[in-house]
C-alpha positions in Angstrom: 0.0 0.0 0.0 2.8 2.4 0.9 4.6 1.5 -2.4 1.4 2.3 -4.3 1.1 5.7 -2.6 4.7 6.4 -3.4 4.3 5.6 -7.0 1.1 7.8 -7.2 2.9 10.7 -5.5 5.9 10.4 -7.9 3.5 10.3 -10.9 1.6 13.3 -9.6 4.6 15.5 -9.2 7.0 14.2 -11.9 4.7 13.7 -14.9 3.5 17.3 -15.0 7.2 18.4 -14.9 7.7 16.4 -18.1 4.6 18.0 -19.6 5.8 21.5 -18.7 9.3 20.9 -20.1 9.9 22.5 -23.5 10.2 20.4 -26.5 12.3 21.0 -29.6 10.3 22.4 -32.6 10.2 20.1 -35.6 10.7 21.5 -39.1 7.0 21.8 -39.8 6.5 24.1 -36.8 9.5 26.2 -37.9 8.1 26.5 -41.4 4.5 27.3 -40.2 5.9 30.1 -37.9 8.0 31.5 -40.7 5.1 31.6 -43.1 3.2 33.7 -40.6 6.1 36.1 -40.0 7.6 36.5 -43.4 7.5 40.2 -44.4 7.5 39.6 -48.2 4.7 37.2 -48.0 2.6 39.4 -45.8 3.3 42.4 -48.0 2.3 40.5 -51.1 -1.0 39.2 -49.5 -1.8 42.8 -48.5 -1.1 44.1 -52.0 -3.4 41.4 -53.4 -6.3 42.8 -51.4 -6.3 45.7 -53.7 -7.2 43.4 -56.6 -10.0 41.9 -54.5 -11.2 45.5 -53.9 -11.2 46.2 -57.6 -13.4 43.1 -58.2 -15.9 44.3 -55.6 -16.0 47.7 -57.1 -16.9 46.2 -60.5 -19.7 44.1 -58.9 -21.2 47.2 -57.4 -21.1 49.3 -60.6 -24.7 48.2 -61.6 -26.1 49.2 -58.2 -28.3 52.3 -58.2 -26.8 55.6 -56.8 -28.8 58.2 -55.0 -27.5 61.8 -54.6 -29.1 64.5 -52.5 -28.1 68.2 -52.9 -29.4 71.5 -51.9 -28.6 75.2 -51.5 -30.0 78.3 -49.9 -29.3 82.0 -50.5 -30.4 85.4 -51.5 -31.9 85.7 -55.0 -32.0 89.0 -57.0 -32.8 88.7 -60.7 -33.8 91.3 -63.3 -35.2 90.5 -66.7 -35.3 93.1 -69.5 -38.6 92.9 -71.5 -38.7 94.7 -74.9 -42.1 94.8 -76.7 -42.1 93.7 -80.3 -43.4 95.7 -83.2 -47.1 95.4 -83.7 -48.5 96.5 -87.1 -52.2 96.2 -87.5 -52.7 98.9 -90.1 -54.9 100.8 -90.6 -56.2 100.2 -87.1 -53.1 100.1 -84.9 -49.3 100.5 -85.2 -47.0 100.1 -82.2 -43.2 100.4 -83.0 -40.7 98.0 -81.5 -39.6 99.0 -78.0 -42.6 101.2 -77.3 -43.4 99.4 -74.1 -40.1 98.3 -72.4 -40.1 97.0 -68.9 -37.7 95.5 -66.3 -39.0 92.6 -64.2 -37.2 92.2 -60.9 -37.5 89.2 -58.6 -35.8 89.2 -55.2 -36.0 87.2 -52.0 -34.4 84.2 -50.2 -34.4 81.0 -52.2 -34.1 77.4 -51.4 -33.5 74.5 -53.8 -33.4 70.7 -53.0 -32.7 68.0 -55.5 -32.5 64.2 -55.4 -30.9 62.3 -58.3 -31.0 58.5 -58.8 -29.0 56.7 -61.5 -28.5 53.1 -62.4 -26.2 51.7 -65.1 -28.2 49.3 -67.3 -25.7 48.5 -70.1 -22.0 49.3 -70.2 -21.3 48.1 -73.7 -19.7 45.0 -72.3 -16.8 46.8 -70.7 -17.7 45.8 -67.2 -18.0 42.1 -68.2 -14.5 42.1 -69.8 -12.9 44.0 -67.0 -14.4 41.6 -64.5 -12.8 38.7 -66.3 -9.5 40.6 -66.5 -9.4 41.1 -62.8 -10.2 37.4 -62.2 -7.2 36.5 -64.3 -5.0 39.0 -62.5 -6.1 37.6 -59.2 -5.2 34.1 -60.3 -1.8 35.4 -61.4 -1.2 36.9 -58.0 -2.3 33.8 -56.2 0.2 31.8 -58.2 3.0 34.2 -57.4 2.3 33.5 -53.8 3.5 29.9 -54.4 6.9 31.2 -55.4 7.1 33.5 -52.3 6.2 30.5 -50.1 8.8 28.4 -51.8 11.3 31.2 -51.0 10.4 30.9 -47.4 10.7 27.1 -47.4 14.2 27.5 -49.0 15.3 30.1 -46.4 14.1 28.0 -43.4 15.5 24.8 -44.9 18.9 26.4 -45.4 19.1 27.7 -41.9 17.9 24.4 -40.5 20.4 22.4 -42.5 23.2 24.8 -41.5 22.3 24.1 -37.9 22.4 20.4 -38.6 25.8 20.8 -40.3 27.1 22.7 -37.2 25.6 20.0 -35.0 27.2 17.2 -37.0 30.5 19.1 -37.0 30.3 19.3 -33.2 29.9 15.5 -33.1 33.0 15.1 -35.3 35.0 17.4 -33.0 33.8 15.6 -29.9 34.9 12.3 -31.4 38.3 13.8 -32.3 38.6 15.1 -28.7 37.9 11.7 -27.3 40.6 10.1 -29.5 43.1 12.8 -28.7 42.4 12.4 -24.9 43.2 8.6 -25.3 46.3 9.3 -27.4 47.4 11.9 -24.9 47.4 9.3 -22.1 49.4 7.0 -24.4 51.8 9.8 -25.1 52.2 10.5 -21.4 53.2 6.9 -20.8 55.5 6.9 -23.8 57.2 10.1 -22.6 57.7 8.5 -19.2 59.3 5.5 -20.7 61.4 7.7 -23.0 59.8 6.3 -26.1 59.0 9.8 -27.5 60.6 13.2 -27.1 59.1 16.1 -25.3 58.7 17.8 -28.7 56.5 14.9 -29.9 54.5 15.2 -26.7 54.0 19.0 -27.2 52.6 18.3 -30.7 49.7 16.4 -29.2 49.1 19.2 -26.7 49.0 21.6 -29.6 46.5 19.4 -31.4 44.3 19.5 -28.4 44.5 23.3 -28.1 43.6 23.6 -31.8 40.6 21.4 -31.3 39.4 23.4 -28.3 39.6 26.6 -30.5 37.5 24.9 -33.1 34.9 24.0 -30.5 34.7 27.7 -29.4 34.3 28.7 -33.1 31.5 26.1 -33.4 29.6 27.7 -30.4 29.8 31.1 -32.1 28.5 29.8 -35.4 25.7 27.9 -33.6 24.6 31.1 -31.8 24.4 33.0 -35.0 22.3 30.3 -36.7 19.9 30.2 -33.6 19.5 34.0 -34.0 18.7 33.6 -37.7 16.1 31.0 -36.9 14.6 33.1 -34.2 14.3 36.0 -36.6 12.7 33.8 -39.2 10.2 32.0 -36.9 9.9 34.0 -33.7 10.4 30.8 -31.7 12.4 31.5 -28.6 16.1 30.4 -28.5 15.6 28.1 -25.5 13.5 25.8 -27.6 15.6 26.2 -30.7 18.7 25.1 -28.7 16.9 21.7 -28.2 17.0 21.0 -31.9 19.4 18.2 -32.8 19.0 17.7 -36.6 20.8 15.2 -38.7 21.8 15.6 -42.3 20.9 12.9 -44.7 21.3 12.9 -48.5 18.3 13.6 -50.7 17.2 10.5 -52.7 17.6 10.6 -56.4 14.9 12.9 -57.8 12.9 12.3 -60.9 11.0 15.2 -62.4 7.3 14.9 -63.2 6.8 18.4 -64.5 8.5 20.9 -66.8 9.4 24.5 -66.5 6.0 25.4 -67.8 4.7 24.6 -64.3 6.9 27.3 -62.7 4.9 29.9 -60.9 6.4 32.7 -63.1 5.2 31.1 -66.3 1.7 30.2 -65.1 1.4 33.8 -63.7 2.4 35.3 -67.0 -0.1 33.0 -68.8 -2.9 34.4 -66.7 -1.5 37.9 -67.2 -1.7 37.5 -71.0 -5.3 36.3 -70.8 -6.1 39.3 -68.6 -4.5 41.5 -71.2 -6.8 40.0 -73.9 -9.8 40.9 -71.8 -8.4 44.4 -71.2 -8.2 44.9 -75.0 -11.8 43.8 -75.4 -12.9 46.1 -72.7 -11.1 49.1 -74.3 -12.7 48.2 -77.6 -16.2 48.9 -76.2 -15.6 52.7 -76.4 -17.8 52.8 -79.6 -20.8 51.0 -78.0 -23.5 53.2 -76.4 -23.9 53.1 -72.7 -27.4 53.1 -71.2 -28.6 54.1 -67.7 -31.8 54.8 -65.9 -32.3 58.3 -64.4 -34.8 59.9 -62.0 -34.8 63.3 -60.4 -37.0 65.2 -57.9 -36.7 68.9 -57.3 -38.1 71.4 -54.7 -37.8 75.1 -55.4 -38.9 77.7 -52.9 -38.8 81.6 -52.7 -39.3 83.2 -49.3 -39.8 86.9 -48.4 -40.0 87.6 -52.0 -40.8 90.6 -54.1 -41.8 90.8 -57.7 -41.8 94.3 -59.3 -41.5 96.1 -62.7 -39.8 99.4 -63.5 -42.7 100.5 -65.8 -46.5 100.3 -65.8 -48.0 97.0 -66.6 -51.4 98.6 -66.7 -51.3 101.5 -69.1 -52.4 105.0 -68.1 -55.8 106.4 -69.2 -55.3 110.2 -69.4 -58.9 110.9 -70.3 -59.9 109.4 -67.0 -57.0 110.8 -65.1 -55.6 107.3 -64.4 -51.8 107.1 -64.3 -51.5 103.4 -64.7 -50.0 100.9 -62.3 -46.6 99.0 -61.9 -46.4 95.5 -60.7 -45.3 95.3 -57.0 -46.2 91.9 -55.6 -45.0 90.6 -52.2 -46.1 87.0 -51.9 -45.5 85.2 -48.6 -43.7 82.4 -50.4 -43.5 80.6 -53.8 -43.1 76.8 -53.8 -42.7 74.3 -56.6 -43.1 70.8 -55.3 -42.6 68.2 -56.6 -40.9 68.7 -59.9 -40.2 65.1 -61.0 -38.4 63.7 -64.0 -37.6 60.1 -65.0 -36.4 58.3 -68.1 -33.6 56.5 -69.9 -30.3 58.2 -70.9 -27.5 57.0 -73.1 -24.1 58.1 -74.0 -22.6 57.3 -77.4 -19.1 58.5 -78.1 -19.2 58.7 -81.9 -15.8 60.4 -82.1 -13.7 60.8 -78.9 -10.5 62.2 -80.4 -9.1 58.7 -80.9 -8.8 58.3 -77.1 -10.5 54.9 -77.2 -8.2 53.7 -80.0 -5.2 54.9 -78.0 -6.4 53.0 -74.9 -6.9 49.9 -76.9 -3.4 50.1 -78.5 -1.9 50.6 -75.0 -3.6 47.4 -73.9 -2.2 45.6 -76.9 1.3 46.8 -76.1 0.9 45.6 -72.5 0.1 42.2 -73.8 3.2 42.2 -76.1 5.3 43.1 -73.1 4.0 40.1 -71.1 4.5 37.8 -74.1 8.1 39.0 -74.4 8.6 38.4 -70.6 7.3 34.9 -70.9 9.6 34.1 -73.8 12.6 35.5 -71.9 11.6 33.6 -68.7 11.3 30.3 -70.6 14.9 30.7 -71.9 16.3 31.5 -68.5 14.3 28.8 -66.7 15.4 26.2 -69.2 19.0 27.1 -68.6 18.3 27.2 -64.8 16.9 23.7 -64.9 19.9 22.3 -66.8 22.3 24.0 -64.4 20.4 22.7 -61.3 20.3 19.2 -62.6 24.0 19.3 -63.3 24.7 20.7 -59.8 22.6 18.0 -58.2 24.3 15.2 -60.1 27.7 16.6 -59.2 26.7 17.0 -55.5 25.4 13.4 -55.4 28.7 12.1 -56.9 30.6 14.1 -54.3 28.8 12.4 -51.5 30.0 9.0 -52.8 33.6 10.3 -53.2 33.7 11.9 -49.7 32.2 8.8 -48.1 35.1 6.7 -49.5 37.7 9.4 -48.5 36.2 9.2 -45.0 36.6 5.4 -44.8 40.2 5.6 -46.0 41.0 8.3 -43.5 39.4 6.2 -40.7 41.4 3.2 -41.6 44.6 5.3 -41.8 44.0 6.7 -38.3 43.5 3.2 -36.9 46.8 2.1 -38.4 48.5 5.3 -37.2 47.2 4.8 -33.6 48.6 1.2 -33.6 52.0 2.3 -34.9 52.1 5.2 -32.3 51.1 2.9 -29.5 53.9 0.5 -30.3 56.5 3.2 -30.9 56.7 2.6 -34.6 55.8 6.2 -35.6 56.0 9.7 -34.3 53.2 11.8 -32.9 53.2 14.0 -36.0 52.0 11.1 -38.1 49.3 10.4 -35.6 48.2 14.0 -35.5 48.2 14.1 -39.3 46.0 11.1 -39.6 43.7 12.5 -36.9 43.5 15.8 -38.9 42.9 13.9 -42.1 39.9 12.0 -40.6 38.5 15.2 -39.1 38.7 17.0 -42.5 37.3 14.0 -44.3 34.3 13.7 -42.0 33.6 17.5 -42.2 33.9 17.5 -46.0 31.4 14.6 -46.1 28.9 16.6 -44.0 29.5 19.6 -46.3 28.9 17.4 -49.3 25.5 16.2 -47.8 24.6 19.8 -47.1 25.4 20.9 -50.6 23.5 18.0 -52.1 20.4 18.9 -50.2 20.7 22.5 -51.3 21.1 21.3 -54.9 18.1 19.0 -54.5 15.9 21.8 -53.3 16.9 24.1 -56.2 16.2 21.2 -58.6 12.7 20.7 -57.2 12.1 24.4 -57.4 13.2 24.5 -61.0 9.9 22.8 -61.9 7.8 24.0 -59.0 7.9 20.5 -57.3 9.3 21.5 -53.9 8.2 18.8 -51.5 9.5 19.0 -47.9 8.4 15.4 -47.2 11.4 14.3 -49.3 13.7 16.3 -47.1 12.4 16.1 -43.5 
């Protein structure tokens, strides 16, 4: 019973400690964090939102618009009235300008207006522009693939560099162990007078050189951890727990061609978008139709309407002097004044502006076609170069593996000869150095082959991290 309680207590306190302990992030976590933090990717996604906004604007162009406007102010207007010639001979003849008058209207005015418009037919321009934006959006989405591949390549390189440093540390640790053993052998040999103090000092120098390389390793590791922290935002305490191992990339067989590269597919969509842009600009000669409706309110307050001359002629025989118009109405209102109908706009001749816009769109398409042609040439050369680099890097792994085996066998033989006093310490140190160099060169060859493999996969847009990690 006491034993069971003890086991329960240990499980209660120890297991949570393991749960709370930090774990090393795997490559997928590093990559996911880098995708979220990458500035170029975030900037590109933000820029692509402008294209989405253009698409929404086109969808809304057929929605009706309603505009309200109004104004208030003081009105003072005078109209000059000139009577025409009246010839009714032999009964009546009135020459032109006999009865001239000035009509003056003054007061405070108010005007309100509501305009409603709705586009009914755009001549097909909106339809073509909508398709052009869809193709542009597809092009931008494809280019995001290239940016994501750039992020994968950057994180992969930093991760593999960390693995290379880690493997180098293992090589140095093995060398240190061997040198420590050989140092003990040298101490005994010096005591027996089998080697000279000079030979003994050479081993001490080799140990000091190795210690200096270990210090250099720590500095390089810290730099790589800082780089991974900047890329991913994961704290260094967790990054220090990573212990990656470099392994060669298996022979790669391509399933796609350079036509699948993001740049080529993006240009293809750009060319299709340019075709729609040409069609949209060509609609300048087609009439555009819209529905229109307006409602007005006109009011005049504190107004006065008067004339400068009589509007009722004088009758001298009756002693009547006539009368001018002097009217002060309380207000004058016109409400509602409503109009509705269909309007159209037909640009029969626009100074060749439409033709120039169409020609500009055609030139834009030619530019994209030239870019695609140039990109195909460069990407074809890039594919051949990356294939060659990958083949060379793979062959180097085999070569460096054999060199490492030879250096290992040579060190075993040198250690035996030194232990039995058949060789000097310089030969042992040389063999140790050769093995260290061979092992480091092998790790570098694996690193270079992985880099070449990634670039080869990127040549045809086939980057697959499952083949690497």
